[in-house]
DSSP file (Angstrom, degrees, kcal/mol; ACC not computed):
  #  RESIDUE AA STRUCTURE BP1 BP2  ACC     N-H-->O    O-->H-N    N-H-->O    O-->H-N    TCO  KAPPA ALPHA  PHI   PSI    X-CA   Y-CA   Z-CA
    1    1 A X              0   0    0      0, 0.0     6,-0.2     0, 0.0     2,-0.2   0.000 360.0 360.0 360.0 157.7   71.6   53.0  127.8
    2    2 A X    >   -     0   0    0      4,-1.5     3,-2.4    75,-0.1    75,-0.1  -0.519 360.0 -72.7-116.8-174.2   74.2   53.7  130.4
    3    3 A X  T 3  S+     0   0    0     73,-0.6    74,-0.1     1,-0.3    73,-0.0   0.756 127.3  59.8 -55.9 -28.3   74.2   55.4  133.8
    4    4 A X  T 3  S-     0   0    0     72,-0.2    -1,-0.3     2,-0.2     3,-0.1   0.663 111.6-118.7 -75.7 -14.3   73.8   58.9  132.3
    5    5 A X  S <  S+     0   0    0     -3,-2.4     2,-0.3     1,-0.4    -2,-0.1   0.446  77.8 110.3  91.7   0.1   70.6   57.8  130.6
    6    6 A X  S    S-     0   0    0      1,-0.1    -4,-1.5     2,-0.0    -1,-0.4  -0.733  74.9 -95.9-107.3 160.3   71.8   58.4  127.1
    7    7 A X    >>  -     0   0    0     -2,-0.3     4,-2.3    -6,-0.2     3,-0.7  -0.351  37.9-107.0 -73.0 153.5   72.5   55.8  124.4
    8    8 A X  H 3> S+     0   0    0      1,-0.2     4,-3.1     2,-0.2     5,-0.2   0.852 116.1  53.6 -50.7 -46.7   76.1   54.5  123.9
    9    9 A X  H 3> S+     0   0    0      1,-0.2     4,-2.2     2,-0.2    -1,-0.2   0.898 111.7  46.3 -60.3 -37.5   76.8   56.3  120.6
   10   10 A X  H <> S+     0   0    0     -3,-0.7     4,-2.5     2,-0.2    -1,-0.2   0.941 113.5  48.5 -65.5 -48.2   75.8   59.6  122.2
   11   11 A X  H  X S+     0   0    0     -4,-2.3     4,-2.7     1,-0.2    -2,-0.2   0.889 110.8  51.8 -61.6 -39.4   77.9   59.0  125.3
   12   12 A X  H  X S+     0   0    0     -4,-3.1     4,-2.6    -5,-0.2    -1,-0.2   0.929 109.7  48.7 -63.8 -44.0   80.9   58.0  123.1
   13   13 A X  H  X S+     0   0    0     -4,-2.2     4,-2.1    -5,-0.2    -2,-0.2   0.919 114.2  45.8 -61.8 -44.1   80.7   61.2  121.1
   14   14 A X  H  X S+     0   0    0     -4,-2.5     4,-2.4     2,-0.2    -1,-0.2   0.920 112.8  50.1 -64.9 -42.9   80.5   63.3  124.2
   15   15 A X  H  X S+     0   0    0     -4,-2.7     4,-2.6     1,-0.2    -2,-0.2   0.910 110.9  49.5 -63.4 -42.6   83.3   61.4  125.9
   16   16 A X  H  X S+     0   0    0     -4,-2.6     4,-2.0     2,-0.2    -1,-0.2   0.889 111.1  49.1 -63.1 -40.2   85.5   61.8  122.8
   17   17 A X  H  X S+     0   0    0     -4,-2.1     4,-2.1    -5,-0.2    -2,-0.2   0.907 112.1  48.4 -66.6 -41.5   84.8   65.5  122.6
   18   18 A X  H  X S+     0   0    0     -4,-2.4     4,-2.6     2,-0.2    -2,-0.2   0.927 111.8  49.3 -63.5 -45.8   85.6   66.0  126.4
   19   19 A X  H  X S+     0   0    0     -4,-2.6     4,-2.8     1,-0.2    -1,-0.2   0.882 109.1  53.4 -62.7 -36.8   88.9   64.0  126.0
   20   20 A X  H  X S+     0   0    0     -4,-2.0     4,-2.3     2,-0.2    -1,-0.2   0.939 110.9  45.3 -62.5 -46.5   89.9   66.1  123.0
   21   21 A X  H  X S+     0   0    0     -4,-2.1     4,-2.2     1,-0.2    -2,-0.2   0.901 114.3  48.9 -65.9 -40.0   89.4   69.4  124.9
   22   22 A X  H  X S+     0   0    0     -4,-2.6     4,-2.5     2,-0.2    -2,-0.2   0.909 111.1  50.3 -64.1 -41.5   91.2   68.0  127.9
   23   23 A X  H  X S+     0   0    0     -4,-2.8     4,-2.3     1,-0.2    -2,-0.2   0.889 110.3  49.4 -62.4 -40.8   94.1   66.8  125.7
   24   24 A X  H  X S+     0   0    0     -4,-2.3     4,-1.6     2,-0.2    -1,-0.2   0.901 111.4  49.9 -65.2 -42.5   94.3   70.2  124.0
   25   25 A X  H  <>S+     0   0    0     -4,-2.2     5,-2.3     2,-0.2    -2,-0.2   0.921 112.8  45.7 -63.5 -44.3   94.4   71.9  127.5
   26   26 A X  H ><5S+     0   0    0     -4,-2.5     3,-1.4     1,-0.2    -2,-0.2   0.876 110.2  54.5 -66.3 -36.8   97.1   69.6  128.8
   27   27 A X  H 3<5S+     0   0    0     -4,-2.3    -1,-0.2     1,-0.3    -2,-0.2   0.829 104.9  54.8 -64.4 -31.8   99.1   70.1  125.5
   28   28 A X  T 3<5S-     0   0    0     -4,-1.6    -1,-0.3    -5,-0.1    -2,-0.2   0.481 123.3-108.4 -81.4  -1.8   98.9   73.9  126.1
   29   29 A X  T < 5 +     0   0    0     -3,-1.4    -3,-0.2     1,-0.3    -2,-0.1   0.605  66.1 151.9  89.6  11.6  100.5   73.3  129.5
   30   30 A X      < -     0   0    0     -5,-2.3     2,-0.5    -6,-0.2    12,-0.4  -0.440  40.7-133.9 -75.3 149.9   97.4   74.0  131.6
   31   31 A X        -     0   0    0     10,-0.1     2,-0.4    -2,-0.1    10,-0.2  -0.893  25.1-165.7-102.9 135.0   96.9   72.4  135.0
   32   32 A X  E     -A   40   0A   0      8,-2.3     8,-3.3    -2,-0.5     2,-0.6  -0.918  18.4-148.5-124.0 147.3   93.4   71.0  135.7
   33   33 A X  E     +A   39   0A   0     -2,-0.4     2,-0.5     6,-0.3     6,-0.2  -0.972  20.5 176.5-112.8 118.4   91.6   69.8  138.7
   34   34 A X  E >>  -A   38   0A   0      4,-3.2     4,-2.0    -2,-0.6     3,-1.3  -0.807  29.9-120.4-124.8  88.2   89.3   67.0  137.9
   35   35 A X  T 34 S+     0   0    0     -2,-0.5    -2,-0.0     1,-0.3    25,-0.0  -0.428  91.3  15.3 -66.3 144.8   87.5   65.6  141.0
   36   36 A X  T 34 S+     0   0    0     25,-0.1    -1,-0.3    -2,-0.1    25,-0.3  -0.960 127.0  55.7 -88.0   5.1   87.7   62.8  142.0
   37   37 A X  T <4 S-     0   0    0     -3,-1.3     2,-0.3     1,-0.2    -2,-0.2   0.955 100.4-133.3 -63.8 -50.8   90.7   62.0  139.8
   38   38 A X  E  <  -A   34   0A   0     -4,-2.0    -4,-3.2    22,-0.2     2,-0.5  -0.893  38.6 -27.5 132.1-162.6   92.8   64.9  141.2
   39   39 A X  E     -AB  33  59A   0     20,-2.5    20,-2.8    -2,-0.3     2,-0.4  -0.817  58.8-160.4 -94.9 125.1   95.0   67.7  139.9
   40   40 A X  E     +AB  32  58A   0     -8,-3.3    -8,-2.3    -2,-0.5     2,-0.4  -0.894  15.0 169.5-114.6 133.0   96.7   66.9  136.5
   41   41 A X  E     - B   0  57A   0     16,-2.3    16,-3.2    -2,-0.4     2,-0.4  -0.998  15.6-158.0-142.7 139.0   99.7   68.6  135.0
   42   42 A X  E     - B   0  56A   0    -12,-0.4     2,-0.4    -2,-0.4    14,-0.2  -0.965   7.8-169.8-116.9 131.4  101.8   67.7  132.0
   43   43 A X  E     - B   0  55A   0     12,-2.4    12,-3.0    -2,-0.4     2,-0.4  -0.940  11.8-144.1-116.7 144.9  105.4   68.9  131.6
   44   44 A X  E     + B   0  54A   0     -2,-0.4     2,-0.3    10,-0.2    10,-0.2  -0.885  21.1 171.8-111.7 139.5  107.4   68.6  128.3
   45   45 A X  E     - B   0  53A   0      8,-2.4     8,-3.7    -2,-0.4     2,-0.5  -0.944  30.0-123.5-137.0 156.9  111.1   67.9  128.2
   46   46 A X  E     - B   0  52A   0     -2,-0.3     6,-0.2     6,-0.2     2,-0.1  -0.888  27.3-142.1 -99.1 135.1  113.6   67.1  125.4
   47   47 A X    >   -     0   0    0      4,-3.0     3,-1.8    -2,-0.5     6,-0.0  -0.296  35.4 -89.5 -86.1-179.2  115.5   63.9  125.8
   48   48 A X  T 3  S+     0   0    0      1,-0.3    -1,-0.1     2,-0.1    -2,-0.0   0.746 127.5  53.0 -64.6 -25.8  119.2   63.4  124.8
   49   49 A X  T 3  S-     0   0    0      2,-0.1    -1,-0.3     0, 0.0     3,-0.1   0.382 122.2-103.6 -90.8   4.0  118.2   62.4  121.2
   50   50 A X  S <  S+     0   0    0     -3,-1.8    -2,-0.1     1,-0.3     2,-0.1   0.498  77.0 136.6  88.2   4.8  116.0   65.4  120.7
   51   51 A X        -     0   0    0      1,-0.1    -4,-3.0    -5,-0.0     2,-0.5  -0.439  58.5-108.3 -80.6 159.1  112.7   63.6  121.2
   52   52 A X  E     -B   46   0A   0     -6,-0.2     2,-0.5    -2,-0.1    -6,-0.2  -0.753  28.8-162.9 -90.9 129.7  109.9   65.1  123.3
   53   53 A X  E     -B   45   0A   0     -8,-3.7    -8,-2.4    -2,-0.5     2,-0.5  -0.953   4.3-155.3-112.6 127.0  109.1   63.5  126.6
   54   54 A X  E     -B   44   0A   0     -2,-0.5     2,-0.6   -10,-0.2   -10,-0.2  -0.885   4.3-163.2-101.6 129.9  105.8   64.2  128.3
   55   55 A X  E     -B   43   0A   0    -12,-3.0   -12,-2.4    -2,-0.5     2,-0.5  -0.957   4.8-161.4-114.1 119.1  105.6   63.8  132.0
   56   56 A X  E     -B   42   0A   0     -2,-0.6     2,-0.5   -14,-0.2   -14,-0.2  -0.869   5.5-169.8-101.8 125.2  102.1   63.5  133.5
   57   57 A X  E     -B   41   0A   0    -16,-3.2   -16,-2.3    -2,-0.5     2,-0.5  -0.963   3.7-171.8-116.8 129.6  101.7   64.2  137.2
   58   58 A X  E     -B   40   0A   0     -2,-0.5     2,-0.7   -18,-0.2   -18,-0.2  -0.972   6.3-162.0-119.6 116.8   98.4   63.5  138.9
   59   59 A X  E     -B   39   0A   0    -20,-2.8   -20,-2.5    -2,-0.5     2,-0.2  -0.878  16.8-141.3-100.1 111.7   98.1   64.7  142.5
   60   60 A X        -     0   0    0     -2,-0.7     2,-0.8   -22,-0.2   -22,-0.2  -0.506  14.2-127.1 -72.6 136.5   95.3   62.8  144.2
   61   61 A X        +     0   0    0    -25,-0.3     2,-0.4    -2,-0.2   -25,-0.1  -0.756  36.0 175.7 -85.7 114.4   93.2   65.0  146.5
   62   62 A X        +     0   0    0     -2,-0.8     2,-0.3     3,-0.0   -24,-0.0  -0.904  34.9  50.5-119.0 150.5   93.1   63.3  149.9
   63   63 A X  S    S-     0   0    0     -2,-0.4    -2,-0.0     0, 0.0     2,-0.0  -0.764  95.9  -5.4 120.4-167.9   91.5   64.7  153.0
   64   64 A X  S    S-     0   0    0     -2,-0.3     2,-0.1     1,-0.1     3,-0.1  -0.327  72.0-121.2 -64.3 136.5   88.1   66.1  153.9
   65   65 A X        -     0   0    0      1,-0.1     2,-0.1     2,-0.1    -1,-0.1  -0.387  29.9-100.7 -74.5 154.7   85.8   66.6  150.9
   66   66 A X    >   -     0   0    0      1,-0.1     3,-0.7    -2,-0.1    -1,-0.1  -0.456  26.5-124.7 -72.7 150.0   84.5   70.0  150.1
   67   67 A X  T 3  S+     0   0    0      1,-0.2    -1,-0.1    -2,-0.1    -2,-0.1   0.854 110.0  48.9 -64.0 -37.0   80.9   70.6  151.2
   68   68 A X  T 3  S+     0   0    0      2,-0.1     2,-0.4     0, 0.0    -1,-0.2   0.616  88.4 103.8 -79.6 -11.5   79.7   71.5  147.7
   69   69 A X    <   -     0   0    0     -3,-0.7     2,-0.4     1,-0.0    -4,-0.0  -0.559  64.5-143.7 -79.6 127.9   81.3   68.5  146.1
   70   70 A X        -     0   0    0     -2,-0.4     2,-0.4     2,-0.0    -2,-0.1  -0.724  17.0-165.7 -87.4 137.2   78.8   65.7  145.2
   71   71 A X        +     0   0    0     -2,-0.4     2,-0.3    -6,-0.0    -6,-0.0  -0.951  11.4 174.8-123.4 147.0   80.1   62.2  145.7
   72   72 A X        -     0   0    0     -2,-0.4    -2,-0.0     2,-0.1     0, 0.0  -0.947  23.6-157.7-150.6 126.7   78.7   59.0  144.3
   73   73 A X        +     0   0    0     -2,-0.3     2,-0.3     2,-0.1    -1,-0.0   0.385  59.4 118.5 -85.8   3.8   80.1   55.5  144.6
   74   74 A X  S    S-     0   0    0      1,-0.1    -2,-0.1     2,-0.0     0, 0.0  -0.552  70.9-115.9 -71.0 129.7   78.1   54.3  141.6
   75   75 A X        -     0   0    0     -2,-0.3    -1,-0.1     1,-0.1     3,-0.1  -0.279  12.8-126.1 -65.1 153.1   80.4   53.2  138.8
   76   76 A X  S    S+     0   0    0      1,-0.2   -73,-0.6   -74,-0.0     2,-0.3   0.817  92.3  13.1 -69.1 -29.6   80.3   55.1  135.5
   77   77 A X  S    S-     0   0    0    -75,-0.1     2,-0.2   -74,-0.1    -1,-0.2  -0.982  77.4-119.8-144.5 156.3   79.7   51.9  133.6
   78   78 A X    >   -     0   0    0     -2,-0.3     3,-2.7    -3,-0.1   -75,-0.0  -0.605  55.4 -66.3 -93.5 157.5   78.7   48.4  134.3
   79   79 A X  T 3  S+     0   0    0      1,-0.3    -2,-0.0    -2,-0.2     0, 0.0   0.479 125.3  18.1  -1.2 -77.0   80.7   45.3  133.5
   80   80 A X  T 3         0   0    0      1,-0.2    -1,-0.3     0, 0.0    -2,-0.0   0.061 360.0 360.0-107.7  25.6   80.8   45.1  129.7
   81   81 A X    <         0   0    0     -3,-2.7    -1,-0.2   -73,-0.0    -2,-0.1   0.460 360.0 360.0 -88.1 360.0   79.9   48.7  128.7
């Protein structure tokens, strides 16, 4: 089991599903705020050869934390998980 209390296969399935949804949202051009990571935005450009270039910008949120925001310094996984 990991920090969430679920077994690794379940955590993997949930993580993959979350990453899929996040990827689809970024591909659609949506901007997301994911504390504590920050604000994420992807822009698409065409390069000179006609290929697609994705530019990912992550703006880290620095400054006073919001009162409602829970913080925990516990790592998401231990050493070899």
